[in-house]
N, C-alpha and C positions, 0 to 999 in steps of 0.2 A: 381680263385685258390690263396691265402697268399702263401705271398713268403716274406721273411727277409731274407737280406744278408749282410752280416758283413765286413768289412774293415777294413782294417789299423791296422793289427795286426803284430807281430813282436819281431825282437830282440833287447835290446837294455841295456846299461850300470843303472845299481844302481842307482838311482838321475840324467834319463833321464826320458822325458815324449815321451808317446806317443794320438794318437785321434784314439779313434774307432768310425766309421759309422754303419750305423743300416739300410736300403732301404728297406720302407715295401711297400709294392702295394699286389692290395686285400682286403684293410681295409678298413674301414673311421679312418683312423692315427686319427686326431684329440679329436674321442672317445676311446680309447684306451689307456689306463695304458702301458705305457714301461718303461720294462726294462732291466739291466742289470747284468746276472748272471753271477759267474766264476767260474769253478772245476777242483780243481789241482788233481793230481796221488795217487790217495787213499784216497781220499775224497770226499766227499756228495758236490752238487751242493749247490750255494750261492748268496744271496742276493747282490749284489754289492752297485746300487746304484736304485733308477726309479722317475718316476715325471708322475704324475697320470692324467689322462683327465683336469682335471681342474689345473695343474701346482702344484699340490702340488711335493714339491720334498724332496725324502730322500735318508739317506744316510748308510750303518756300518759303526757302528763308526769305524773300522780302515782304513778306506778311508779321513774320515770327512777332508776336508781341505785340499788333495788331488787331490781331484778326483770330477771334474765338471758333471755331469749331465744336456745336454741339449734338444729341440727337434727345430727342424724347421717345422710347420706345413706343408708349402708352398712347400717342399720339401720332404712331406712324411716322414721325416728322424728323427733319434735319437740317438747324441752323444755321447760320454763317456771320454773327456780328460784325463788324467792321469797325473799327474806330483809328483816330487818326488817318482819313480818311487823304488819299493825296490823287494830281492828275491823273497822274500815270498808272492809277487802279482804274481808271474808264473803262470800260468792257461789255462785252453780255458771259453773264455770269449764271451758269449751268447746269444743275444738279445731275448727280449721279450715282447710280443704282449699283456695283460691282457683286456678283455671288460666281467663281468659281464655275459652276455647275452648273446654275441655270439663267446666265444670261447678262446682259448688260446694257442698263437701259438709260434716258436721258429726259431732262426738262428740254420745255420749248425755250425757256434760255429766258434773263429779263436783265433789264441794262441797265446799267450804272453808268453815270453821268459824275462826274466831279470839276467842278469847276465855279467862279465866282462869277 
């Protein structure tokens, strides 16, 4: 059974930082592309950052220079370090694990609220 469990969301002031974690189980973690998506109220879910099985990293333009995606293969965990947070970063953040032949999996989501 595949599980992706996110943690680390919360309320933070503009300019602050948060680190999201995604603990994966039931998959061969190193063979999956790991991604972080977010969905704000009334908006479509969008890709924020991803790291491929080979380690290639991509970011949405709006978070470049502020967010950093990483993974610890030994711990089966992906991270999203978010700095210089803005109110427009407010959303539910979802962890995603994708492998072309083996499946596409989602976590339950964690709320990030940026507000003073």
